[in-house]
C-alpha positions as CSV (number, residue, x, y, z in Angstrom):
1,M,0.0,0.0,0.0
2,A,1.0,3.6,-0.6
3,E,1.9,5.8,2.3
4,A,1.3,9.4,2.9
5,S,4.8,10.1,1.8
6,D,3.8,8.9,-1.7
7,V,1.7,12.1,-2.2
8,R,3.9,14.5,-4.1
9,Q,4.2,17.7,-2.1
10,A,4.0,19.6,-5.4
11,S,0.5,18.1,-6.0
12,T,-0.8,19.1,-2.6
13,A,0.8,22.6,-2.8
14,G,-0.9,23.1,-6.2
15,I,-4.2,22.0,-4.7
16,E,-3.8,24.5,-1.9
17,R,-2.9,27.3,-4.2
18,A,-5.8,26.6,-6.6
19,S,-8.5,26.0,-4.0
20,G,-7.4,28.2,-1.1
21,I,-7.9,25.2,1.2
22,S,-4.9,23.7,3.0
23,W,-4.1,20.0,2.4
24,D,-4.7,19.3,6.1
25,E,-8.2,20.8,5.8
26,W,-8.9,18.7,2.7
27,V,-7.8,15.5,4.5
28,A,-9.9,16.4,7.6
29,L,-12.9,17.2,5.5
30,L,-12.7,13.9,3.6
31,D,-11.9,11.9,6.7
32,E,-15.0,13.4,8.3
33,A,-17.1,12.4,5.3
34,G,-15.9,8.8,5.6
35,A,-14.0,9.0,2.3
36,E,-11.6,6.2,3.2
37,K,-14.4,3.7,2.6
38,L,-15.7,5.3,-0.6
39,K,-14.9,4.7,-4.3
40,H,-13.0,7.3,-6.3
41,A,-16.1,8.7,-8.0
42,Q,-17.8,9.3,-4.6
43,I,-14.7,11.0,-3.2
44,A,-14.5,13.2,-6.3
45,E,-18.2,14.2,-5.9
46,I,-17.4,15.4,-2.3
47,T,-14.4,17.3,-3.4
48,Y,-16.3,18.9,-6.3
49,R,-19.1,20.0,-3.9
50,E,-16.5,21.5,-1.6
51,M,-14.3,23.1,-4.3
52,P,-14.8,26.9,-4.1
53,E,-16.9,28.4,-7.0
54,H,-14.1,30.8,-8.0
55,V,-11.7,27.9,-8.8
56,S,-11.1,27.6,-12.6
57,S,-11.5,23.9,-13.8
58,R,-13.3,22.9,-10.6
59,G,-13.8,19.3,-11.9
60,W,-10.2,18.8,-12.7
61,W,-9.0,20.1,-9.3
62,A,-11.7,18.0,-7.6
63,Q,-10.3,14.9,-9.3
64,G,-6.8,15.9,-8.2
65,V,-7.9,16.3,-4.6
66,A,-9.6,12.9,-4.7
67,I,-6.5,11.1,-6.2
68,A,-4.1,12.9,-3.8
69,Y,-6.3,11.8,-0.9
70,Q,-6.3,8.2,-2.1
71,H,-2.5,8.3,-2.3
72,H,-2.3,10.0,1.1
73,K,-4.4,7.3,2.7
74,G,-2.8,4.4,0.9
75,L,-5.9,3.6,-1.0
76,R,-4.3,4.0,-4.4
77,I,-0.7,3.5,-5.6
78,P,0.7,6.6,-7.5
79,G,0.4,5.9,-11.2
80,R,-2.6,3.6,-10.8
81,S,-5.9,4.6,-12.2
82,S,-9.3,4.1,-10.5
83,T,-9.8,1.0,-12.7
84,G,-6.6,-0.6,-11.4
85,D,-4.3,-0.2,-14.4
86,F,-1.3,2.1,-14.5
87,A,-0.6,5.1,-16.7
88,A,2.5,7.1,-17.8
89,S,2.3,10.7,-18.8
90,A,4.6,13.4,-20.2
91,S,4.0,16.8,-21.6
92,K,5.8,19.7,-23.4
93,T,5.0,23.3,-24.3
94,Y,5.1,23.8,-28.1
95,P,5.9,27.2,-29.6
96,G,2.9,27.3,-31.8
97,D,-0.9,27.0,-31.5
98,K,-2.7,23.7,-31.1
99,D,-3.2,23.1,-34.8
100,A,0.5,23.7,-35.5
101,A,1.4,21.4,-32.6
102,L,-0.8,18.6,-33.9
103,T,0.7,19.0,-37.4
104,R,4.2,18.8,-35.9
105,W,3.3,15.7,-33.8
106,Q,2.0,14.0,-36.9
107,Q,5.2,14.8,-38.8
108,V,7.3,13.4,-35.9
109,V,5.4,10.1,-35.6
110,E,4.6,9.7,-39.3
111,G,5.6,6.2,-40.6
112,Q,6.2,4.8,-37.2
113,D,4.6,1.4,-36.8
114,S,5.7,0.9,-33.2
115,F,6.6,2.8,-30.1
116,G,8.9,1.6,-27.4
117,G,9.2,-1.7,-29.4
118,V,5.5,-2.3,-29.3
119,P,3.7,-2.4,-32.6
120,L,0.6,-0.4,-33.3
121,E,-2.6,-2.4,-33.3
122,E,-4.2,-0.2,-35.9
123,A,-3.6,3.2,-37.6
124,P,-3.7,6.2,-35.1
125,T,-6.7,8.5,-35.2
126,T,-7.1,12.2,-34.8
127,S,-10.0,14.3,-33.7
128,A,-10.7,17.9,-32.7
129,T,-13.0,20.1,-30.6
130,E,-13.1,23.8,-30.4
131,K,-10.6,23.7,-27.5
132,W,-8.7,20.5,-28.0
133,R,-6.8,18.4,-30.6
134,Y,-6.4,14.7,-30.1
135,W,-4.2,11.9,-31.5
136,R,-4.9,8.4,-30.3
137,A,-3.3,5.1,-30.9
138,K,-3.9,1.5,-29.7
139,L,-0.8,-0.6,-29.2
140,A,-0.6,-4.4,-29.7
141,D,0.0,-5.0,-26.0
142,G,-3.5,-3.7,-25.2
143,T,-2.2,-0.3,-24.0
144,R,-3.6,3.0,-25.3
145,V,-1.9,6.3,-26.1
146,A,-3.8,9.6,-26.1
147,V,-2.1,12.9,-27.0
148,T,-4.2,15.9,-26.0
149,I,-3.2,19.3,-27.3
150,S,-4.6,22.7,-26.1
151,D,-3.7,26.3,-26.5
152,K,-1.7,28.3,-23.9
153,P,-1.3,32.0,-23.7
154,G,1.3,33.7,-26.0
155,G,0.5,31.6,-29.0
156,K,1.9,28.4,-27.5
157,S,0.3,25.1,-26.8
158,T,0.6,22.1,-24.4
159,V,1.1,18.6,-25.9
160,A,0.3,16.0,-23.3
161,V,0.8,12.3,-23.8
162,Q,-1.1,9.8,-21.6
163,H,-0.2,6.1,-22.0
164,S,-2.9,4.0,-20.2
165,K,-3.7,0.4,-19.4
166,L,-0.1,-0.4,-18.4
167,A,0.1,-3.7,-16.5
168,S,2.4,-2.5,-13.7
169,A,4.0,0.5,-12.1
170,D,7.3,-0.8,-13.3
171,Q,6.4,0.2,-16.9
172,I,5.7,3.9,-16.0
173,T,9.4,5.0,-16.0
174,T,10.1,3.2,-19.3
175,W,7.1,4.7,-21.1
176,K,7.7,8.2,-19.7
177,S,11.2,8.0,-21.2
178,V,9.8,6.9,-24.6
179,W,7.3,9.7,-24.8
180,K,9.7,12.3,-23.6
181,E,12.0,11.3,-26.4
182,V,9.2,11.7,-28.9
183,L,8.1,15.1,-27.4
184,A,11.7,16.3,-27.6
185,Q,11.5,16.1,-31.4
186,L,8.6,18.7,-31.5
């Protein structure tokens, strides 16, 4: 089981800055609500209700509080999703808008039939919304890769890679390294 020390201080500090609520207050609030015995979604409902209205991206921060609490209480191993699998992530700021970043990502990965030595199961797909650009791939080992791109101020964008359905925490470091190498080519 994870221990309280497994909660990254940077995560809890970010939660405190965004919410204006100290980490100790979040823990006390969730303990009082019996969150140690609840599923992730139920904890996230509590944190969303308690998240101050002024907080931008309340749902995202509520999820972050719920995950950090689960790590803090040893209910979830860092890197493990609520469904039990593991995920690796990496991101980079790109010096252009989201469309330019997606185009560059596609140029970098064009023609690759495998990543980290694992073949693609099928051709990657792309999609877009007003705020986001996506690139997704299924790998032959059953894992999934989702690249999410969004604009940042100053004409820049964020390119974030999430590699999910990993079988163990041991794979996280390896895959983070793979995706950081790809991102470095942007």
